[in-house]
C-alpha positions in Angstrom: 93.0 28.4 271.1 92.5 30.0 268.6 89.5 29.2 265.6 91.9 27.9 263.0 93.3 25.5 265.8 89.3 24.7 267.1 88.5 24.1 263.0 91.7 21.8 262.3 90.6 19.4 266.0 87.3 19.2 264.9 88.2 18.2 261.1 90.9 15.8 262.8 87.3 14.1 264.7 85.3 13.9 261.9 87.6 12.0 259.9 88.1 9.2 262.8 84.6 8.9 262.6 84.5 8.9 258.9 87.2 5.6 259.2 84.7 4.4 261.4 81.8 4.2 259.8 83.5 4.4 255.7 85.8 1.9 256.0 84.7 -0.6 254.1 84.5 -4.4 255.0 84.0 -7.6 253.5 85.2 -6.2 250.1 84.1 -9.4 247.5 83.2 -9.5 243.5 81.7 -5.9 244.4 85.1 -4.8 246.1 86.1 -2.4 242.7 83.1 -0.1 243.8 83.7 -0.3 247.8 87.5 0.9 246.8 85.7 4.0 244.7 83.5 4.9 247.7 86.1 5.3 249.7 88.1 7.0 247.2 85.8 9.3 246.7 85.1 9.6 250.7 88.8 10.1 251.8 89.7 13.0 249.6 90.0 15.2 251.8 87.7 18.4 252.2 86.3 21.4 254.6 84.1 18.6 256.6 82.0 21.3 256.6 78.3 19.9 257.0 79.3 17.0 259.7 80.9 20.0 261.2 77.7 22.1 261.5 75.9 18.8 263.0 77.4 18.1 265.4 78.0 21.9 266.3 74.2 21.7 266.9 73.7 18.7 268.4 76.4 20.2 271.1 74.4 23.7 271.4 70.9 22.1 271.9 72.3 19.9 274.8 73.3 16.6 272.7 76.0 14.0 274.4 77.1 10.8 273.2 78.0 9.1 270.5 74.5 8.6 268.8 75.3 12.1 266.5 78.6 10.2 264.8 76.4 7.6 262.3 74.8 10.7 261.3 78.0 13.2 260.5 79.2 10.0 258.5 75.9 9.7 256.4 75.7 13.8 255.8 79.0 13.6 254.3 78.7 10.5 252.4 75.8 12.2 251.2 78.0 15.4 250.0 80.4 12.6 248.8 78.0 11.5 246.3 76.6 14.6 245.1 80.0 15.6 244.0 80.4 12.3 242.3 77.8 12.6 240.2 78.4 16.3 239.4 81.9 16.0 238.2 80.8 13.3 235.4 80.8 13.8 232.1 77.1 14.2 231.6 77.2 16.5 234.2 80.3 19.5 235.0 83.0 16.8 233.3 85.5 18.0 235.6 88.7 15.7 236.2 89.7 17.1 239.3 88.4 17.3 242.8 90.1 18.1 245.9 93.8 18.5 244.1 92.6 14.9 242.8 91.9 12.8 239.9 87.7 12.1 240.4 86.1 9.4 240.4 84.8 8.7 236.8 88.8 9.6 235.6 89.8 6.7 237.9 87.5 4.1 237.9 84.9 5.0 234.6 82.2 6.7 234.0 80.1 3.2 234.8 81.8 3.3 238.3 81.6 6.8 239.5 77.4 6.5 239.2 77.6 3.0 241.0 79.4 4.8 243.3 77.7 7.7 244.0 74.2 5.7 244.2 76.0 3.2 246.8 77.2 6.2 249.1 73.6 7.6 249.0 72.2 4.3 250.3 75.2 3.5 252.7 74.7 7.3 253.8 71.0 6.1 255.0 72.6 2.4 256.3 74.8 4.6 258.4 72.2 7.0 260.2 70.1 4.1 261.1 72.6 2.8 263.2 71.6 5.8 265.5 68.9 4.1 266.2 70.6 0.9 268.1 72.7 3.5 269.9 69.3 5.5 271.2 68.1 5.9 274.9 64.2 5.2 274.5 63.9 9.2 274.9 66.2 9.7 272.0 64.4 7.7 269.4 62.3 10.5 268.1 65.0 12.4 268.1 66.8 10.6 265.5 63.3 9.7 263.4 63.0 14.2 262.9 66.8 14.0 262.0 66.6 11.1 259.7 63.3 12.7 258.1 65.3 16.1 257.8 68.4 14.3 255.9 66.2 12.5 253.4 64.1 15.1 252.6 66.9 18.0 252.0 68.7 15.2 250.1 66.1 14.7 247.7 63.8 16.3 245.1 62.7 19.3 247.1 66.2 19.5 248.0 69.7 19.0 246.3 68.4 16.7 244.1 65.5 19.2 242.7 68.2 21.9 242.5 70.5 19.9 240.9 67.4 18.9 238.2 67.2 22.5 237.3 70.2 23.5 237.1 71.1 20.4 234.4 67.8 21.6 232.3 68.6 25.4 232.5 72.4 24.7 231.3 71.2 22.7 228.3 68.4 25.1 227.4 71.4 27.4 226.6 69.7 30.2 228.2 70.6 33.4 230.4 68.5 32.3 233.7 67.3 35.2 236.1 68.4 36.0 239.5 65.2 34.4 241.3 66.3 31.3 239.0 69.6 31.2 240.2 68.9 31.7 243.6 66.2 28.5 243.5 69.4 26.5 242.6 71.5 28.1 245.3 68.7 27.5 247.8 68.2 24.0 246.9 71.8 22.6 245.1 74.1 24.2 247.8 71.8 25.4 250.9 69.8 22.2 251.4 72.9 19.9 252.9 74.1 22.7 255.1 70.5 23.5 256.4 70.1 19.7 257.1 73.3 19.4 259.2 72.2 22.2 260.9 68.6 21.2 261.6 69.7 17.5 261.9 71.7 17.9 264.8 69.3 19.8 266.5 66.7 17.7 266.4 68.8 15.0 267.4 69.8 17.0 270.5 65.6 17.7 271.1 65.4 21.3 269.7 62.1 22.4 269.2 60.3 23.1 266.1 61.2 27.4 266.4 64.6 26.6 267.0 64.9 24.2 263.9 63.0 26.5 261.5 65.9 29.6 262.3 68.4 27.0 262.1 67.1 26.1 258.1 66.6 30.3 257.8 70.7 30.9 259.0 71.5 27.7 256.7 69.6 29.1 253.7 71.7 32.1 253.8 74.8 30.7 254.7 74.5 28.3 251.7 73.6 30.9 249.3 77.0 33.2 250.4 78.8 30.2 250.0 77.4 29.5 246.6 78.1 33.7 245.2 81.6 32.9 247.0 82.2 29.3 244.9 81.2 31.6 242.2 83.7 34.0 243.0 86.5 31.8 243.3 85.7 30.2 239.8 86.4 33.4 238.5 89.7 35.2 240.6 91.1 32.0 241.9 93.5 29.0 240.4 93.5 25.3 239.9 96.4 24.8 242.2 94.6 26.7 245.2 91.0 25.6 245.2 92.0 22.1 244.1 89.4 21.8 240.8 89.6 23.2 237.4 88.3 26.9 237.5 86.1 28.8 234.6 84.1 25.6 234.0 81.4 27.7 234.4 81.9 29.7 231.7 83.3 27.0 229.6 79.6 25.2 230.3 77.8 28.6 229.3 76.4 29.1 232.5 74.6 32.1 234.3 76.9 32.4 237.5 76.2 34.8 240.3 79.5 37.2 239.2 77.6 37.0 235.0 74.9 38.3 236.4 75.3 40.9 239.0 79.4 41.5 238.8 82.4 40.6 240.6 81.8 43.6 243.1 78.0 43.3 243.6 78.6 39.5 244.3 80.8 40.2 246.8 79.1 43.0 248.6 75.9 40.4 248.3 78.0 37.4 249.7 78.5 39.9 253.3 74.5 40.8 253.3 73.7 36.9 253.2 76.6 36.0 255.8 75.2 39.3 258.2 71.4 38.0 257.8 72.6 34.5 258.8 74.2 36.0 261.6 71.6 37.9 262.7 69.7 35.1 263.0 72.3 32.8 264.6 71.5 35.7 267.8 68.1 34.9 267.9 68.8 31.4 269.1 68.8 30.9 272.8 72.1 28.6 273.0 75.4 30.7 271.7 77.9 29.2 269.6 80.9 31.6 269.2 82.7 28.8 267.0 79.5 28.6 264.5 79.4 32.5 264.7 83.5 32.1 263.5 82.5 29.2 261.5 80.1 31.1 259.0 82.5 34.2 258.5 85.2 31.9 257.4 83.3 30.0 254.9 81.9 33.1 253.0 85.4 34.8 253.0 87.1 31.8 251.9 89.9 31.5 249.5 89.4 27.7 248.6 
């Protein structure tokens, strides 16, 4: 089986898990937000984060379905962040993954509530793993949940978004240090969370989880630099979202800061560092190695 086929199979598996955990039940007066949650969650995408979480769970000997609520939860958290990113007060984008954004379909008020609902429902979903866990697995589930909460919060993704918004409003060019701070928190944090939580759920040790954190940091930075490159060289038809929004919003990007050629070189440098760290892990994963390469070489 080729890597592409394996990736497609795993993405299809994620879709089934999301359908099981993300399809809203008992819709009543709050049905509009439930429909908006489903619209946002099932809009497609690479499903990268749940795939990464599942892979490290398997790498460290994890078995069974306890991983599935966490896979659904990390995608819900990621989706909520996109819903809020697209809001008029943030990036003000009208298309995501080739479809109209949530606020464009349901209105700004309902999009805000949709993001709130997805974040809360993510932790409600992850909590279902505790009902599935064997007694010896309960500490692992606690560790995985703490990772998810920390990486999604003020010391993780939200913290990166805060600084990104404040920097944009000040209308001043960022330094490389400041830009990388945003990348590490806004983009890398959930990739780190995926790698770390999957391993923690399987009982991996502290040193191994720390290595996975470092891998996630480098993958996330490479991923975001690549995103900045694609915002310049790609098209809306390929990306499924508007291009040139960074320029319109007068944002400092890696490309505006260092140029296209250096940005391409640095994507490769951060990717190679992630691969070198991956080789230090006791558990081998050819799939994870190939996945990291595919993410940083992607065209959409």
